[in-house]
Each structure stands twice: as structure tokens, then as C-alpha cells.
N, C-alpha and C positions, 0 to 999 in steps of 0.2 A: 504493500500500500504506500510505503514511504516514497517510492520512486515510480509510481504508476503513470505519472504524466511526463516522465523524463524521456525525451526522444534525442538520442545522441547526435544523429545526423543533422537534425534541425538546429540543435545548439551549436554544433561545430560550424555550420554554414552561417549562422547569425554572427558568430565570433569573427569568421573570415570576412563577412560583409562589412562588419564594423571597421576592420583594418583596411579593406579596399576603399571604403568611404573616405579615408584620409587622403587618397590619391587626388581626386578632383578638388578637395579642399586645399591641399598643399599647393597644387598647381594654380588654383584660383587665387591663392594668397600672393603668389609671385606675379600673376597677371595684374592684380590690383596694385602691387608695389611699383611695378614699372609702367602702370597706366596703359595696359594693352587691351583693355576691355572692348575697345572699338577698333581693333586691328582689322576686322572685317565689317563692312556696312550691312551685310545680309545674314539671314538665318532662316531656315535651318541649313542653307547652303553656306559654303565658304568660298567667297569670290566666284560665285556661280557654280562651283563644283559640288557634286554630291559629297556629303561630309565624309563618307567612307573612301572616296576616290580622290580626295584632294591630295596633291603632291606634298605631303607633310614634310618628308625628309629633305626636300629641296628648298623648303621655306626657311626663313631666317627671322631672328629677332622677335618682334611682337606677334607676328603671324604664327610663328612656330609655337609660341607659348599659348596663345589663345586657342589655336586648333587642338593643341595637346589637352587643354582644359575641356574642350568639347568632347574629344574622344574618351577622356577619363570619365566624363559624365555618362557616356554611352555604356562604358564598362560597368559602372555601378548600377546603371539601369538594368542590365542583364542579370546582375547578381540579385537585384530586388525582385525580378520576375521569378527567379528560382525560389526566393524566400516565400513569395505568395503561393507558389505551387506546393512547396513543402508543408506550409501550415494548412493548406487545403487538404492535403493527403494524410498528414500525420497527426495534426493537432486536434484534440478532442474538446479543448476549452474554447467556447465561442469568442470570448473576449480576446484571447490570444490570437485566434484566427483574424479577428478584426484588426488587431495591431499589425499583423503581417500585411493585410490588405492596405492599411493606412500607410505603411512604409512604401509600398508600391505607388500608391497615389501621391505620396510626398515626393518621391524622386521624379515622377512625371511632372508634377507642379514645379519642381525646381528647374527642370529643363525648360519648361515653357517660360518661367520667370526670367531665366537667363537669356532666353531668346528675345523676350519683350524688352529687356534692358538694352539689347542691341538695336532692335527695330525702332524704338523711340528715343534712343540715346539718353536715357534718364539715369543719373547717378543715384537718385533715391531708390530706384528699383535695384541697383547694384547693392545698395545697403541692405535692402530687404532680402535679396538673394543670399548675401553673406550670413545674415541672421538666421534665415531658414536653414542654411547648411548646418549650423550648430544644433538646431532643433532636430533636424533629420538624423544626424549621426547619433544623437542622444536617444532617439527612438529605437534605432537599430541596436545600440548597446543595451537598452532596456530589455529588448526581446532576448538578447543573449543571456541576460540575468534570469529572466522569467523562465527560460527553457533549460536552465542549468540543473544539474543533479542536486546541487545544494538547495535550490528553491523547493524541490519536492521532498527533501528530507525534513519533514515537519518536526519529528521527534527531537532531532538535534537542535533545530532552531528554537523550539519551545524550551528546551533545557538551557540554552544560552540566555534567553530572555529572563528565565526564572533566576539565574545566577548573576544577572547583570547588576552592577553597582550603581547604574544610572538608569532612570526611567526611559524606556524606549520611546515613549510618546514625546518626551522632552527632546530627545535626540532628533526625532523626526522633525520637530519644529525648528530646531537649530539648523538642520541640513536644508530644510525648505527655504529658510531665510538666506542661507549661503547661496543656494541655487539662484534665487531671485537677484541677489546682489551681483553675482557673476554674470548673469544674463544682461543686467543693466550695464555693467562694465564692458561687456562685449559689444553692446550696441553703441556705447560712447566711443569705443575704439574704432568701430566701423564708421562713425560720423567723422572722426579725424581723417581716416584714410580716404573716404569717398567724398566728403563735403567740406573738409577743412575746418570743422567745428568741434567744440566740446573738449578741448585739450585739458583745461583746468578741471572740468567735471570728471574727466577720465582719471586724472591723478587723484582727486578727492575720493571717488568711489573705489579706486584701487586700494586705498588705505582701509576703507570700510570692509570691502570684500576680503582683503587679506586678514584682517582681524577676525571676521566672522569665520573664515576657514580655519584659523588657528584655534578659536574657541571650540568649533565643531570637532576638529581632530583631537583636541585635548579631552573633550567629553567622551568621544569614542574610545580613546585609549584607557580612560578611567573605567569605562563600562565593562571592559573585558570581553566584549562581543567580537569574536574572531572574524565573523563574516563581514562585519563593518570595518574592523581594524585593517584588513587587507586593502580595502578601498581607501581608507584614511591614509595609509602609506602613500598610495598613488597621488591623492589630492595634495598632501603636504609636499611631495617631491615636485609636482607641477607648479605649486605656488612658489617654491624657492627658485626653480628654473625660470619661471615667468618674471620674477623680480629682476634676475640677471639679464634676461632678454629685453625687458622694458628699458632698463638703464642703457643697455647697448644700443637699442633702437633709437633712443633719445640722442645719444652721443653721435651716432653715425648720421642722424638726420640734421641735427642742429650744430654739431661740433662741440668742442670743449676748449675754450680759450686758455684755461689755466695750464693745460699741458701742450698747447699749441696745435691741437687737432682740428683740422678743417674738414667739414663734411663735404663730400663730393656726391652730388645727386646721381643716382643710378650706378654707383660703384658696387662691385660684387659684395663687399662687406655690408653696405647699407641694405641691399636687396635681401641678403640672407637674414640679418637680424630683424628687420621689419616684418618679413614674411614669417619667420619662425615665431615671432611674438604673437602674430595672429593665430597661427596653428596651435600654439600652446594655449591660447585663450579658448579655443574650441575644445581642447583636451581637458581643460579645467572644468568647463561646463559639463562635458560628458561624464567625467569622473564624479562630479557632484551629483549628477542625475542618477548614476549607478548607485551611489550611497543612498540616495533618497528612495529608490525602488527597493533596495534591500531593507532599509529601515521601515518602509511601509509594510513590507511583507511580515517583518517581525512584530510590528505594532498590531497588525491585523490578527496574527496568531495569538497574541496575548488576550485579545478580546473574544475570539471565537473558539480557540482550541484549548485554552488553559483549563477550563472546568473538566474536560475529558482527561487531560493529562493529570490533573490533580487526583481524579478518581483512580487512574491507573497507578499513581504513586502510592495512594493509600492502600490499594490492593496489594502492591508489591511489599509494603511495609508489614502488612498483616501476615502475608505469606512467609516473609522472612522470620517474623516472630514465631510463627507456628513451627517452623523447621528447627529453630533454636530450642 
């Protein structure tokens, strides 16, 4: 019963799809950094060519990057079609099947949104496109969590919540606040990159999001909940990396007079740090969502499954006493 809903191939494919989703996100980050979003004036064609037959390897510069982003989008689209097929065939939970179909609808919407950004040449749509990318990969990562073996092992999760030194519901609220702040921070970062707005707000919310992340991680560590602790390791690591990337992105964009460093627009160093800063922002949001999904599962089990587990524990104690 503990693992009745565990489908290994569905879980593995969801994990792989999460990793593959980083490909169009990473290439898209570079496209934004070098301002190559309008390398082609048309869509879904590329300079009048069918997207699959465009001479990609003979293209250079902005066109090479933008077409690579389009192809990466097609790749993740294929992966999401397989996700929808797998949940339809293997998954018995209706709401999980719905999530799989929503992922497919999401990737289609992302493709259309990216195309509209080109057709109407609207940077606001580019901002929405980037924000939707963070939501999309978070959905795929959530599916990977929901289809995992650990999700189905209710007895272990109930045991963890009963032994927790911090209320799981409180942790869920902390994690929710962290997710919201990280999403706001990501939007503000996108406003800087696409619209040239929100720099001071981005810095201010970065402090709040960082503090919220640290409080959340501390609470998880104190709780002793191993399923949440693993995700907390990832969140803390990404926070530390993001701080370094943010400082580096600032220096390579604006320079640092105190050490005589002059920023050079479009330099490889600048492109790397600014793009990596955006990708790490996506990873932060995704990891926080993973923590939220796990915490929600454990909080739900405390309200639904605890009475049953308590009866089982009482029976076990009685049986042990009888044997003694």
C-alpha cells in the first residue's frame, strides 16, 4: 500500500524533463543578455525557413542563439508530450493526470508567448515569457516530487512529522512566504533585464528573500525532517551561489572603480555572469517550490493520516506489552 501509486518510469521521465527544461531557459537567458530576442522578425519560421530546416550551423551571433533557443523549446515540447502520454497511461490519480496535462498546455502556451513576443516586438511579453518559464519548470519539478517513491511512503512521512521538533504547518507557511518573495524577486530581475526598471527594488527584495530563505532553512534543519532537509540543502546552496553571481553580474555590468575594473558591454564574462544569475534565480524558485510541495504533503498527512497511524501505534504498543 505504501508504494501503490509509485510509477518509476513516470518519475524518472519527470526528473529528466525537469533537467531538459533548463536547456531552453539557459539559452533564453543568454538571448536576453545579448538582446537577441528579435534576431528574426518572423515566427514560427526563421527568416522564412521552416524552423527544422533553417541552416542553424551556418548562422552566427544573435541568429545562432535565438534559433538555438527555439529548437530547445521544441525539444522540451516533445518531452512534455511524453509526460502527458505517461500520466494518461500510468497514473491513477486524476489530479496528477491533470498536472501532467497542464504541463503540456504550459509548454505550448510558452511557445506561443515566445512567438507573440517576436511578432509584436513587445519587451513586456518577453518579461512574461521569462516569468512563465520559472512557473513551468516548477510545475515539472513538482510532478517529479509527487510521482516519487518517497511521496507514496506515507508511513515514513507520518513518522517524520510525529518526531518533528517544529510544527509542519508553520514550516509550510514559512516556505510559502519564501516562494512568494523569490517569485517577486525574479520578476524584478526580469524588469531590469527587459525594461531597465526596478534595480533598487530588486536589491531590496533580494535582502528580504535571502533572509526568508535562511529562516526557512534554519527551521527545516531544526525540525529534523529529512525529506525537507535535502531540499533545504539545495535552497541554501543556491542562495549562496546567487549572492556571488549577483555581485559578479553587478560588477561586470557597471564596473568597479575602486579596483579599476571597467565593464565592457557584451564581453564573455558579462554575458556569463548575467545569464547565470538569471538561471540561478529560476533554480531558487524551483527548489523552493519543491520544498513547498513536500511540506504540503507532510502537513496534509498530519491532518488526514495521523489518527490511523496513532491507532496503529497503540496496537503495536499493546502487542509488545503482551509479548513481554
